C-alpha positions as CSV (number, residue, x, y, z in Angstrom):
1,M,0.9,61.6,-89.8
2,D,-1.1,64.6,-88.9
3,F,-4.0,65.1,-86.5
4,A,-6.7,64.6,-89.1
5,E,-5.2,61.3,-90.3
6,F,-4.8,60.2,-86.6
7,T,-8.5,60.9,-85.9
8,R,-9.6,59.2,-89.1
9,S,-7.6,56.2,-88.1
10,L,-10.0,55.8,-85.1
11,Q,-12.4,54.2,-87.6
12,L,-9.9,51.4,-88.2
13,D,-9.9,48.1,-86.2
14,E,-6.2,48.2,-85.9
15,A,-3.8,51.0,-84.9
16,P,-2.4,52.8,-87.9
17,R,1.2,52.2,-89.1
18,P,2.3,55.5,-90.7
19,A,5.0,54.8,-93.3
20,G,5.0,51.2,-92.0
21,L,6.2,52.3,-88.6
22,E,4.6,51.5,-85.2
23,L,2.9,54.3,-83.3
24,S,4.8,55.5,-80.2
25,P,3.5,53.9,-77.0
26,Q,1.9,57.2,-76.0
27,L,0.1,57.6,-79.3
28,L,-1.0,53.9,-79.3
29,A,-2.4,54.4,-75.8
30,L,-4.3,57.5,-76.8
31,W,-5.6,55.7,-79.9
32,Q,-6.7,52.7,-77.8
33,D,-8.4,55.0,-75.3
34,A,-10.4,56.8,-78.0
35,R,-11.5,53.4,-79.4
36,G,-12.9,52.6,-75.9
37,R,-10.1,50.2,-74.9
38,W,-9.0,51.9,-71.7
39,D,-7.5,48.7,-70.3
40,D,-5.3,48.3,-73.3
41,A,-4.3,51.9,-73.2
42,H,-3.4,51.6,-69.5
43,R,-1.3,48.5,-70.1
44,T,0.5,50.2,-72.9
45,V,1.7,53.2,-71.0
46,Q,2.2,51.3,-67.8
47,A,4.9,49.3,-69.6
48,H,7.0,52.4,-70.0
49,D,8.9,54.5,-67.4
50,D,9.3,57.9,-69.0
51,A,7.8,61.3,-68.5
52,A,5.8,61.2,-71.8
53,S,4.1,57.9,-70.8
54,A,3.6,59.1,-67.3
55,Q,1.6,62.1,-68.6
56,V,-0.6,59.9,-70.7
57,H,-1.0,57.5,-67.7
58,A,-2.2,60.6,-65.7
59,Y,-4.7,61.5,-68.4
60,L,-6.0,57.9,-68.4
61,H,-6.6,58.1,-64.6
62,R,-8.5,61.3,-65.1
63,V,-10.7,59.5,-67.6
64,E,-11.2,56.8,-65.0
65,G,-12.1,59.4,-62.4
66,D,-9.2,58.5,-60.2
67,L,-8.0,62.0,-59.6
68,A,-5.5,61.2,-56.8
69,N,-3.8,58.6,-59.0
70,A,-3.9,61.1,-61.9
71,R,-2.1,63.7,-59.7
72,Y,0.6,61.2,-58.8
73,W,1.3,60.5,-62.5
74,Y,1.3,64.2,-63.4
75,T,3.9,64.6,-60.7
76,R,5.9,61.7,-62.2
77,A,5.7,63.3,-65.6
78,G,6.9,66.6,-64.2
79,V,3.9,68.6,-65.3
80,E,1.1,70.4,-63.6
81,P,-2.2,68.5,-63.4
82,C,-4.5,69.3,-66.3
83,D,-7.9,70.8,-65.6
84,A,-9.0,71.1,-69.2
85,A,-11.9,69.0,-70.5
86,L,-10.8,65.4,-71.1
87,E,-11.4,65.8,-74.9
88,E,-9.2,68.9,-75.0
89,E,-6.4,67.1,-73.0
90,W,-6.6,64.1,-75.3
91,Q,-6.2,66.4,-78.4
92,Q,-3.3,68.3,-76.8
93,L,-1.5,65.1,-76.0
94,V,-2.1,63.6,-79.5
95,L,-0.8,66.9,-81.1
96,A,2.2,66.9,-78.8
97,H,3.1,63.3,-79.6
98,L,2.5,63.7,-83.3
99,A,4.9,66.7,-83.2
100,D,7.5,64.5,-81.5
101,T,7.3,62.0,-84.3
102,D,8.1,64.7,-86.9
103,R,11.5,65.5,-85.2
C-alpha cells in the first residue's frame, strides 16, 4: 500500500486490509485519527508498548492539545518532539510506517 492508497482508504467505513493483512497498530491509529476517531486511535496505540506506538501516541496528544503529555510520549519514543504542523506530522508518520510494511 502506498500513501495515495492509504489516503483514499479514508473514504471507507472500515480500515483497509492491503493484500488481506491487517494494518499495523500505528497505521490503524493514524487511519482512525484521520477519520475523526481520536478515542479509538488512542486506545489502539495505548495497547502497545513500543517506540513506534509511543511516537504515534505523542502525535495524538498534540492533536488533543496536551503538549506536556505529548512530550512525555516523544521521550518514550526516543525522538525529539515534533514542531511541524499536525497535518505534516501525520503524513510523515504514515509514510514512515508504510515504508516499514514494505521491508
